[in-house]
Structures are given as structure tokens and as C-alpha cells.
N, C-alpha and C positions, 0 to 999 in steps of 0.2 A: 942517404941524403939526410942532412941535419934538419932540425925543426924549422930553422930560418928558411932553408931552401924549400921545404914542403909548404910553408906558409906563403912564400912568394908565388910558388906554382899554383896553389889554390886560389890566390888572389887574382892571378892572371886569367885562369880559367873562368872564375866567377865573373870577373869583369867583362870577359868576352861574351859570356852568356847574357849578362845584363845588357851589354851594348847591342847584341843581336836582337834581344827582346824589344829594346827601344826602337831599333830600326824597323823591326817587323811591325810593331804597333803603328809607327809613323807611316809605313807603307800602306797598311790597312786603312788608316784614317784618310790618307791621300786618295786612295781608291774610292772610298766611300764619298768623299767630297766631290770627286770627279763624276761619279755615278749620279749623285744628286744634281749636279749642274747639268749633266746630259739629259736627265729625266725632266728637269724644269724646262730646259730648252725645247724638249720634244713635245711638251704640253702646249706650247705656243702654236696656235692655228694660223696658218698663212692662207689668206684669201686673195685670189686675183680677181679684180673688178674689170672685166672686159667690156668696154663700151665706147661711146662717142663723146661729144662735148659735154653731155649731161654728167657723165662719169669723170671726165677730165677736169671739170671745174672751169669751163670757159668764162672769161670775163671777171673772174674772182681772184682775190688774194689766195695764196696757196692754202692757208689755214681755213678758209671759208668754203672750200670745195666739198663736193659730196664725199669723197674718200676720207679726207681728214676728219670731217664732222662725224661720219659714220664710225670711224675707228674710236674717236673720243666717246661717242655714245655707247658703244659696245664695252669699252674699258670701264666706263662708269657703272655698267651692269655687272661687272666682275669678270668679264671675258678676258682671257689672255690671247690676244689676237693681233696680227699684223695684216694690214690690207695693202696690196700692191695696186697702184693706180695704173691700170692698163687701158685707160681711156684715151682716145685720139679724136680730137675735134674734126668733124666732117666725115668721120668714118661711116661706112655702110656695113651691112652684114657681110658683104664680100671682103671688105677690108679686115673685119674681125676674123673671118675664116682664114685669110692669108697669114695671120700672125698668131693664131691660137696655139700652134705647135710650139713656138718658142716662148709663148707666154706661160705655158704649163711646164715650168721648170720643176725639178725633183722636189723642191721644198714646198710646192703649192699643195695644199690639202683640200681646198674648195675653190669654186669659181662662181662669180655672179656674172650673168650675161645680160647686158642692157644695150641691145642694138635694134635698129629698125627705124628710128626716127628719120634719118637721112634718106632711107629707102622711100619712106612715105613722102617726104618733101620733094623727091625727084620723080615720084610717080612710078617707081620700079614695080614691075609685075610681082604680086605677092608670092607667086609660085617660085620665083627666083630667090626672094628673101627667105622663103621657107626652106629651100634647099641649102642655102648658106647656113642658116641657123641649125639645120639638121646636121650639117658637117661639123659645126662647132660643138654641139652636144655629143656627137659621136666621138670626137677627139677627147672630150672630157671623160666620157664613159670609158674609153680605152685606157686612159691614164689612171682611172680609178679614183677620181676626185669627186667630192660631193658638189652638187650644182644647184643654183637657184636661177630660174629663168624669169626675167622681168619684161613684161609686155607694155604695150602702149594703147591708150584709147585715142583714136584719131577721128578727124572730121569726115564728112561725106563729099569732099571736094571732087573726088573721082567717081562718085556714085556710091550707092548703098552696097552694091555687090562687092566693090573693092574694099570698103570699110569692113564688111563682114568677113571677107576672106583674109584680110590683113590681121585683124584682131583674132580671128579663129586659128591662125597658124600657131600662135603661142599656146593656146589651149591644147591643140592636137599634139604638138611636140612635147609639151610637159607630160602629157599622158603616155606618149610613146616611150619616153626615156624615164618615166616614173620619177620625175623631179618636181619639187614644189614650184608653183607659179605665183608670182606677184603680178596681178593682171595689168596694173597701170602704174607706171613710174610716178605719175603726177596725182595719184588718187588722194594723197595727203593734202595737196594744195586745193583740190576740188572740194574736199570735205571742209577744210578751214575757211575757204572763200564762200562756200555756199552756192556759188553760181559762177559761170565762166567769166563774166565781166569783173567779178570781184577778185580774180586772180592777179590782176595787174599790180597790186601792192606787193606781191611775192616775186615779181618778175623784173628782169633787167629792162633797159630801154628798148631792146629789140623785141620784147613781148614773147620771147620763146624760152630763154634761159633763166633759171631761177636766180634771184639775188641771195645774199647770205641768209636772210630770214626764211626765204623760200626753201633753201636747202635744208635748214633746220627743221622745217615742217615736214619735208619729205623724209628725212632721216628718222624723225620721231614716229612716223607712220610705218615705215618699212623696217625699222630697227628690230622689232620683235621677230620678224620672219628671218632676218639675217642672223640673229642670235640663235635661233633654232638650227640654222645651217652650221654655225660654228660649233654648237654643241654636238651635232651629229658627226662632225668631222674630227672631234677629239679622239 
């Protein structure tokens, strides 16, 4: 083969090698970028907020509800989190139990359980509410999600025994499943108001559901506990 032919052959081989090297480097870079994207997505913690109207944001603009305000608060603290609003107005613990299975989809890492208010308003036997909450927490445990149980401080309308049994079920169940307990959803409001009568400024006209400012107070008080939940679920 003459020199010209040898040179052409060398150039073709060299060019192929360079082209292969470029493709290989591009493939490696693409794989690295894909892995980075997957890892970044994996770091986002998805929390399902299973609750009633207090969770759903009854009577409020969407952005003023509990879930959106809590997500904003957590994001401002540096958390990479998405909160699913699994609140249904009027829901009892029985309702929560009936839908917990399809609420806990594969992407859910943690769950906040805020149920019981409607049970109390209806005077449902606390033993029934306890069994329903037990079922919800059992489902969460089976799915391997981190959980936060949120209780309620209630009046003595049905007698002191009812009040003690109702509030005590949250304490007992949190201990049984070894999950953190936020004892009273409205504790932030009570602290800010200083007295029961003073809570009116944080409530809607029905005297039950918080207004946007009330939700903000609730979120500020509960936020650190939820942040701990998100951190644990990472």
C-alpha cells in the first residue's frame, strides 16, 4: 500500500476512535446527569396529610389552607417536600380508615393523621374512634411510612370520662406505634389567644374552622414537629 493509502487508513481508524471516544464520553455524561436527576427527585419527601375539614382547608382559598401553608413553611426552612392534601370535610376516623389504603401510594414517604374532630362532634364512642385510628396507623406501619399523629383537646360536653378517654386514645396509640404525637391541633391558637374566648379572631364565622391567620398560627406551632417528620423520612 502506498503512503497515501496508509495515511487515509490511519486517518479513518483514528477518526473512528475519536468519534467512539466522544460518543462514550457523551453517554457517560448523559448517564451522570440522569443519575443526578433521579437522586434529586428521590430526595423530595412526599407527605400525605390524612384528615378532615381542618386539613382540607374548609372555607378558605386554596392557598390559605393548612396543607399549602404548611408546605410553604417547610420549604422556607429548606425542606424538599411535597404534601398531598388527603383531607375530606366532614370525615370521621371511619372515613379515614376506609381510604388510607389508596392514600398510601408508593411515592408516599410519611403521613400526618389529623382525624377525630367529627367523631367528637357526633358523640361517637371513643372506643370506636380508637379502633379506627389504630387501623390507620397499622396501615401506615405496614407500608413502612413515617407517621405523625395529631390529637385534639375537646370539651366536656359528654362528660369528663368521655373527654379523658377521647384525648387519651391519641396518647395510647402514639405509644403503641412509637410515633410522635402533636397533642392538640389547635394548641398554637390557644397559645396565641391566651384564652378560649380570644380565639375568635383566628376563626371563621362558624367558630370552628380557622381563618387564614389562624392557619398560619397553627402551622407556625406545628411546623417544627412536621419538619422533624420530613427529616426522619429522608
